[in-house]
N, C-alpha and C positions, 0 to 999 in steps of 0.2 A: 504494500500500500504506500503510495507516495502522494505528496502534495507539492505542486509546482511552486517554487519560490522564485525570487528575482534572479535572473541570470547575471551574475556578477563576474566579469572578467576584465578588470580595469587595465588600462594600458600602463605598463611599467617601464616604458622606455623603448627606444628603437634599438634593434640589434646592430652590432657593428657590421662593417661591409663584408667581413669574411664569413659571416653566418647569414645565409640567405634562405629563409624558409625551411631550415633544417636539412637542406640538400648539401651534404658534405662529401668531400672527395674520399675515395677509398685509398688508404695509404698502402705503400709497400713496406716491407720490413726495413727499418732504418739501419744504417751501418753503425758499427761500434756499440751496439747494445750489449751490455754485460750479460753473462749467463745467469739466468734467473728462473727458478721454478715457482710457478704461481700456486698459491694455496687453493684448496678445493673450494668451489663456489657453487651457488645455485644458478649462476649465469653460464655463459658460453665462453670457456677459456680456450680459444683456438684461433687460428688465422681464418681469413675469409674463405668460405667454401662457395664455389659458384652455385647459384640457385636460380630456379625459374619460378615465377609466381604461379603456383598451383594451389594445392590445399594442404593444410597441416596434417602431419601425423607421425610416422614411425621411421626408425633408423635400422637398417639391416646391412650386414656385410655381404655384398653381392659382387662377384667378379664380373668383369667385362661389361660394365655399365657406362653409359655416356655421362652420368652425373657423378659428382665427387661425393665421397662418403665423409661424414664428420670424423675427425681424428681423435675425439675424446668422448667422455661420457657427460659432458656439460658441467663438470665440476661437482656432481652430486656425491661422488665417492670420496670419503674423508681421507685426506693424506696426512702424513706426519710432518708436514712443513710448519714451522713456527716462525714468528717474527720477533726479533729483538732489535735493540739499538734503534728504537724509533721507527720500526716497521721494515727495516732492511734485513733480509735473510742473511744469517751469518753462519759460518762453519768454523770448527776448531782450527782448520788449516789456515784460514785467513787471519785469525787473531791469536796465533801461538806466541809464546814468549821465547826470547833467546838471550835475555840479559845483556844485550849489546854485542853478542858474538855473531860472527858471520862464518861459522864453521860448518861445512857441508856434512861432516861426520856426526854432528849433533842435531838430531831432528826433533828432540823433545826439550823441554825446559831443563835447565841444570838444577841439581838439588840445591836446597837452600843452604846447605853446609858449604857449598862452593861459591856462594855469592861474593865472598871477599877475595877470591882468587882472580888475578888479572894476568894477561900474557907476560907482563914484566916481572912477575913474582918469581923468585929463585927458591927452589925446594931441593932437599937432599934426596938420595936414593931411597933411604928408609921412609921418608915422608911420602915419596912418590908411591912406594909399595902400599903404604897404609891408605893412601888416597885411592888406589885401584881397588883395594878390598872394600872401601866405603862405597865407591861407585857401584861395585857388584851388588852389595847389599841393597843399595838404593834402587837399582834396576829391578831387583827381585821384588822389593816392596811395592814399586809402581806396578809391576806385572801382577802381583797378588791382589792389589787394590782393584785393578781393572777387572780381574777375574771375579772378585767378590761382587762388584757392582753389576757385572753381566749376569751373575747368578741371581742376585737380588731382583733384577729386572724380570727374570723368569719365575720368580716366586719361590726360589729354593731356600732351604733352611740354613742360614749361615750365622744368624744372630746367636744361636745356642752354642755353636762351636767357638765363636769368638768369646762368649762368656766363659766357657771352660778354659780358654787360653788366657783369661784374665784381662782381655782388652776392653770388654764392655760388661755392664751389669746384666743380670738375668732378666730384668723387666724393662729392657731398653725398648723405646719406640722411636721411629724416625719421623719427625714432624715435617709437614709440608712436602711429603714425598708420595708419589703414586707409582705403583708397580702393576705391571700387566702380566697375566698368566699365559699370554700368547707368546709365540716366538718373535724374536726381533730379526735383525738382518742375518741371513744365513752365513755371512762371512765372519760374524763375531760371536754368535751364540748358537746353541742347538736347542731343539724343542724339548720340553720336559717329558719324562717318560711315564708319569703317573697323573691320574686325574686330580683336579684341585677342587676345593669347595670353599665357599665364602659364607660367613655368618656375621651377624651384628651382635657385638658384646656390649657396647655402650652406645648411647644415643648419639647419632651423627658420625660415628667412627666405625669403619669396616675393617675386620681382621681377615686377612687372606691366609688360609692354611694350606700348606703344600707338603706332601710327604715324598721324599726322594731317597734313592738308594745311596749306600755308602760311596764316597768319592775319595780317591787318593791322589795327592799331588806331590810330585817330586821335583826338585830343582838342584842343580849343582851348586856347590859352595854354600849350602845351607847347613848350619850347625844344628845338632839335636835340640839346643836350647831355643833356637829361633824358628824351627820348623813348626808350622801350625798343625793343630790336630783337627782333621776333617772327617772323623769317624763317629759312630754312635749317633746318627742323625735322628731327630725327632721333630714333631710338629712345632712350628714356630708361629708367632703372632706378629704381624707387621701392621701397624696402624696406617690407614689411608684416609687422609682428610678430604672431605667433599670439596669440590671446586666452588669458587665464589662467583660464578657467572651470573649476571643479573637476569632475572626472568621478566620478560615484557608481556603485556597483555593489553587488550583493548580497553580495559577499565582504567588504565593509567592516563594521567593528564600529559599534555605536551611537556610540561615542566619536569615531570617524573622521567619521561623518556630522555630528555636532554641531560638530566642528571645521571641517568644510568649509562649514557654514552660517553660522558666526560672522561677523558684520559684513556679511552679504549679504541682510539682511531686506528691503531695498528691492525686491528682485527677486521677492518671494513672489507667487504667484498660484495659482489652481486649475490643477492639472496632471493629465495623464493617469496613470492607475494601470496602464496596460498597457505603455507604452513612453515613453522620453525623447525619441524622435524627433519627437513631436508631429505625427504624420501623422493627418489626420482619418479617421474610419471611413468606409467606402464600401460600396456594394452589391456583393455577390459576383458574380463572373462565373459564369454557369450552366455546367454540364458541356457539353462540345463534342460528346459522343456523340449521334448522331441515333437516336431511338427509333422502333421500328416500332409498329404498332397494338397488338400484344399487350403490348409493354413499357410503353405508355402506360396500360394497365389492368392493373397487376401484381396478383398474388394477395396478399392480406393475410397477413402472418405470423401464424399461429395455433397454439395448442397446447391440447390437451384434457387436463384434469387429472381423474383418476379416484380419486386417493388423496392423503392428507395428506403422505406421504413425498415424492412428486414435487413438491408445492407448496413444500416447504422445501429442495429440492435446489439446490445452487449452479448447476446447469445452467439452471434457470428464469430466474434473474437474468441470466446470461450471454446467454440467448436474447433477453431483452427489450433488453439493452444493445446488441445487434448490429443492431437494426432501427429505422428511423425511427418506426414505430408497430406495435404488436402487440396482439392480443386473446387473453386467457387464458380459455378456455371452461371452464365448470363449476367455477370457483374457489369459489363460495359453498357448493356441495354438497360439494366435497372437504374443505373446512375446517369444514363444518357451521355456517356463519354464519347467525345468526337475522336474516334480512333484514326480518322483520316489525317489528323495532324502529324501522325507518326508513319504515314505511308511513304513509300519510296518516292513517289511523285512530289509530295510536299517537301521532303527533305532536299530534293534536288532544287526545288524552287527557292527554298530559304537559304541554304548553305551548300552550294554544289561543290566547293573546294574543301569541304570539311574532311579531316583525315579519317581513314578507315583502316584498321588492322585486318589483314587477310590471312587466313589459314588454308593452305592447299592440302586437301585430303583425298583419300581414296574412297569412292562411293561404295557402300556396302549395305547389306540388310541390317536392320536395327538389332537383331538378336544374335549377331555374330561379328567376329573380327578376324579376318583371314590374312595370313602372311602372303604377300603377293609372290614371294619366291618359292615357298614350300607348299602353299595352299593348305597349311595347317592352322588350326584355331590358336590364336595367341591373345595375350592381354595388352601388350604395349601398342600404343597408337602413334603413328608417324604423321607429322604435318610440317609443312614448310611455311615459315612466317615471312610476310612482306607487308607493304603498305600501299594504299591507293587513296582515291578520293571518293566522296559520295557519288558524284556524277559518273565516274568511270565504273564503279561497282554497279550502279543502277543500270548501266548499259549491259553489263555482263548478266545481271539478274534477269533483265527483260529478254535478252537474246537466248538465254537458257530456257526460258518459258516458251518462247516462240519456236525454238528448235524441237522441244518436246511435243508441242502442240502439232507441229507439222508432221512429225513421225507418227503420231496417233492418227491424224487425218489420212495420211498415206496408207496406213495399215487398214483402216476401215474401208477406204476406197478399193483396196485390193482384195478385200474380203478375207484377209489372213487372220488367224486366231491370235490371241495375245501371246507374247513371247513367254516361253516356259521359264520358271524361276531358275532352273538349273543352267539354262543357257545364259541367263543374265549374269550369273556369277563368273562366267568365263571371260566376259568383256570387262576389262578394267578401265574405269573412267575416273579421271581426276576432276574434282570440283573445288570451288572456292567459297569459303565461308567468311563473310564480313562481320567482324566481331569488335567489341569494345569501342563502339562509337560514342564518344563523350558528349553528353547533353547537359553538362554542368553550367555552362555559361548562360546566365540569366538574361543577358542582352540578346544573344543569338536565338535562344530557345524559350523566350518568354511565354509565348502562347502555349507551347507544349507543357511547360512546367505548371502553368496556371491551370490547365485542364486537369492535371493530376490532383489538384487540391479538392476535387469533387469526391475523392476516395474517403472512406471512413478513417478516423484518426489513427487507428492501430496499423493501417497499411500505408500511411502517407510517408513521403520522403522526409519531410520535416514535421516533427510533432513533439510536444512536451513530454509525452510518454514513450519516446523513442530515445534510447541511450545514445545512439549515434548522432543525434541532434545536439548532444551536449559536448561533443569532442571539441568544437570550436573552430575547426578548419575542415576543408574538404578532403575526403578519402575517396578517390575516383572509383566509381562502381559500387561503393558501399553506402555513403550518405549522399551520393549523387546518382543521377539516372544514366544508365548506359543502354544503348540500342544495338540489336543484332540483326543483320540482314542475311537471309538464308535462301538457299536453293535446296531441293530434295537431297537428303543424305548428309547435310551439314551436322556435325557432331560437336557437342560439348562433353568432353570425357568425364569419367567418374571423379567426384570430389566431394568434400565437405566445404561449407562456406568458411571464409576467413574468420578465425577465432570463434567458430561455431555460432555465428549470429544467424538469425532467421532471414529469409529472403522472399521477395515478392516478384512474380513474373507474370506479365500480361501478354497474351498473344494478339498481335495487331491483325494478323491474317495476310492474305486470304486463305492460306493453307493451314494444315494442322501440324502439331508437334507431338512426338511420342516421348513419354517420360518413364523413367525407371527410378524407384526409390527404395531404400533400405533403412529401417529404424536405426537410430544411433547406437543402440545396444550391441549391434553386430559389426561395428566398424573395425574392431580388432580382428575379427575373422577375415574381413576383406583385406586388411593390411597384411596378414599372414599369407593370404592367397596371392597378393601382389609379389611378395618375396618368392613364393614358390614358382611364379610365372616370370621371374627374372625382370621385374620392374619395381619401382619404388612408389609406395603409396603417397608419399609427400612430394617428392621432387619429380616423379615420373608422370607420364600421360598414359592412361590405361582405360580399356573398355572391357568390363567383366564378361565372362562366359556364364550364362544363366544356369547351365546344367551344373557347373562346378559350385555355384552358390547353393543350388538346391541340394546337392550332395553333402554340403557342409551345414545343412539345416538352417539356411538363411532365407527368410521370407523376402519377396520382392513385389512391391507395388508396381503395376504397369497400367498406363492409361494414356488416352489422347487428350491433348489440350486444343480446344477449338477456338476460333477467333472470338475475342471478347471474354474468354475464360481467364480467371486469375488462379495461379498455382501458389499456394503457401507452403514453403519449405521450413519446417520447424528446426529448432536448434540441434545441430549434430547429424541431421539426416544425410546419408550418403545418396547421391543422385547423379544421373547422367541422362542426356537429352539428345534426340535426333529429329531433324525436320522431316516431315512426311511430304509436305508441299512447299510452295514458294511462300514465304512469310517473313514478317519482321516481328521481333519481340523487344519489350522493354523490361528492365529489371533493376533492382536495388536491394539493399539490405535494411533490416530494421532490428532494433533491440528492445523487446518488451522489458519494462522495468519489473522483472520478476527475479526471485532468488535463483531459480534454475538457469535462466539465461546468463546472469552475471557469473555464477559459479562455473558453468561450462566454458564461458569465454576466458575466465581467469585460468582455469586448468589447461586449456589449449595454449594460452599465453606461455605457461611454464613448459609445456610439451614442445612448443616451437623453439624455446631456448635449447633444449636438449638435442633437438634435431637440426640445429644451426639453420633455422628458417625464420625469416623476418615476420614478426607480427605487425601487419599494417595498421591494426587498431592499437594505439598506445594506451593500454589498459590502466597504467598508473596515472597518466595525465587525465584520462577520462574519469577515473575514480575521484580525483580531487575536484574536478569540475562538477561531478554529481553531488559531492558533499557541499559545494557552494550553492548549487541551484535547486536542490530538491529537499523535501522532508520525507523521511521514511518511517512507516509504521509497521512494516513487516520485519519481525525480529531476525529471521534468517538472512534476509537481504541486508539488513543493517549490520549484522555481525560480519558478513563477507566483505562489505565495503570498508567498514571500520578496521578490519584486519589488514586489508591492503594499505590503508592510510597509515596505520601504525608501523608496518614493516618498511614502507617507503620513507616515512619520516625518520625512522631509526637509521636507515642507511644514509640519509642526508646528513644527520647529526654526526654519524661516525666519519663520513667523508670530510666534512668540514673540520673535525677534530684532527684527522690525519693530515690534512693540508696544513693545519697550524703546526703539527709536529714536524713537518718537513720544512718549516720556516718560510712558507709561501703566503702570499696575501690573496684573498679571494676578491675578485672584482665583480661588481654588480653589473649584470648584463641586461636583465629585464626581458619582457616579452609583450607583444601586443595580442589582442584578442584573436587575430587570424593567423598568428605564427604557427607553422607546423611543428610538431614534436620532433625532438632530436633523437637520432639513432647513432650508435657507435659505428665509426667508419671501418672498423675491423671485423667485429662479430655481429653487427647489425641488431643488437638488442637495444631496447629503449633506454635513453639516458634522461633522467628526470632531475631538474633543478640544478645540480652541480655538474658543470660541463668541463671536462679536461681537454683543452684545445692545444694542438701542436701543429706547427707549420710543416708540411711535407709536400715536396714537389711544388712549391710556390702556392700551395692552397692550405687553408686552415681546416683541420680535421678534428671533429669531436670524437673523444674516446670515452668508454666506460671506465670505471675504477680498475677493473681487472686488467684490461688491455693497457691502460696507462701505467700501472705498476709493473706489468711485464716488460714494457719498454724502458721504463726508468723507475727503479724501486723507490727513489726519493723524489720522483716527479721532476727530475731535471729537464729543463727545456719546455715544460708545460705551462700554459696560462690557465688558471682556474676561474671560471665564470659562474655566477649565481643568477638564476632566473627570477626567483622570488625571495623577498626578505624573509628571514626565519620567523619573524614576528607574525607575518601574514599567514604562513603555514600553521603556526601555533593557534591562531585565531580560528582558522577553518577547521582544524582538527578538534579543538575543544568545543566548538559550536555544533558539530555534527553529532546529534543525539537521537535516540529513539523517541518518536512521537506516538502519541496515542490518539487515534481518530476513530470515532464510532458513528455508525449509521451513515457513512458517506463513501461513495465510489469515486476514487481518485484517478487522475491521469496515469495510465500505465499499469493500474492495478487489474489483475485478472478478476472479473466479476464473479459473483457467486453463481454456481451452476443453476440454470433455470429449471422449472418443472418440465417434465417430459412432454407435456402437451404443447409447450411453446418452443421446443427445440426444433430447429429446421430439420426436415426429413431428409436423411441421406439417400442418395441415388446409388443403387447397386448396379 
């Protein structure tokens, strides 16, 4: 439940000349970067991987693919890297002591007893012999100490034998020390040979008990008096104090979060906006219910509109939200939409030189995808990309129709029967699909965009109840209208919508389109089938084999979209489309203000990070705008948005603290209402508020915190910009609270399900 509030996006200043609408150059790896291992993050710690704008989802190791595979796991796997010295990774080799010596034979620190010896000191032979014996004993002591520490790290019982040797007391505990019962580096230690158990003896202190076999150690030049006793092992108790990591929650105020982040900037990294548990996203398990033949071919949810009142009823919105995919028949006639404004003829008259992206494809039947070389069924789709103008594609579209009409007239005149389908398959014909025609310019397409305002609020391009209307800037094809110009056989390959948002598609006509849809619960199965068929669900272009889907217990909706019909694609629905006749379509995305929509979008946002895929919807930026613009009464939606605000605000505070630790000054950058969100020029994840900018190849490139630290651990050569004052974010965060609204249906709220008698009757 939401209440529209004032849309507040004050201008905070103009961006400098090197930052233009968030379009940053992609940098190469700079020369002279020191070796640096980045800590684990919830972001993407890798170099740029070539991507194509398809749909988000999974990552598989597949040989012989045209696309590049991500080179890491997105930073979700915890590594043993730690930061010291103000955030700079250090090693013992870099910070060893030599007491002023430059002797290649001395790799370790000299014993304390030798600190007074200098190269100019004169010693006798007897003193030299005593010195050699002392060094030998010191070397053994160092070796023994290292051995004991390694064994302690594995949980071995060494405290008791030291107590027997008289070195420590029997009740010794090691404060501020943590020991792991797992193995460390294979080069230094070996795995314990017996199981370990852990029990709590005192509140807040854990004792790790480990039973080990007898161990004997021998060393030359060890006298019986100095040789340690390492026998008669028994259970020992080692105190492990709990860590003092602060716990953050949505119940904390902005001041509490800032206080918890103070002095902890060295730990900053890209983190998950979904959860602090840092578990990587995974493919969902498919439903366990075994479907019969009828259930694998379900009837498509449909509703027929015959008047304007029914089109604006809350029942229609509820009907759409209840199904993975739905078709609303007769919408254009019920609302008296002038579809002629989107016809090819009108487009040519209005903007003949407007750009059109063209996909050259092989014409095939809708239920198959054949390899032209082997004539075997495959999943990958091949298409060649080019560009033309509206006028030129209109000529192609018209000539294609006239050619087909002439062939049909000649066939009828000759009295020949229709061509058999098997013969059609042998004739390979290439077709051109005009896609992604941008209709976002309100000056060029004013009449067309104004006509779409006749739609009900939940289906409009711009609406208070549409999350994407709160982004603040245009995302082409999502919160703007795109048009598609088709000839028979034009294909839109299988995909989910960007960040799992819903979509609206209206057929302008005059021909039909055939749709295929799969509920979002089965997208993991399709992702696995893509891997099996040597393509990639996320980066690839694919057309599913229906029989394979049925064999894997995946239901498929299949229906025709006629001129004037609106298709509603719900969040996460996998779908693919093929034109049956000559037609145009218009489409855009919408984001209902519901908990399900927001959570699915945020989960896909995190999945995209793991898959090295750019989320074109900046979810963090959107979440802060939602907090400014709306009031929420749905507890689940509130908790999801507040959680994202808390985690992103925490990252901002940690980033600023780290910048301060590095001795740099943050410069205020500001942003205007229409500025596009910024993305890292290396890994393409969203960068919110704190921008790490570096000049590369005469262009200024924005970096995320992980990529910036990878290039320069102390941010050498970076300029740090801030888009919002910290006080402004504090005010937005603290003012975003859960509201209680009773007896009122609010914009974006899913209305209460109506009685059965008033529900639109589905058409089967």
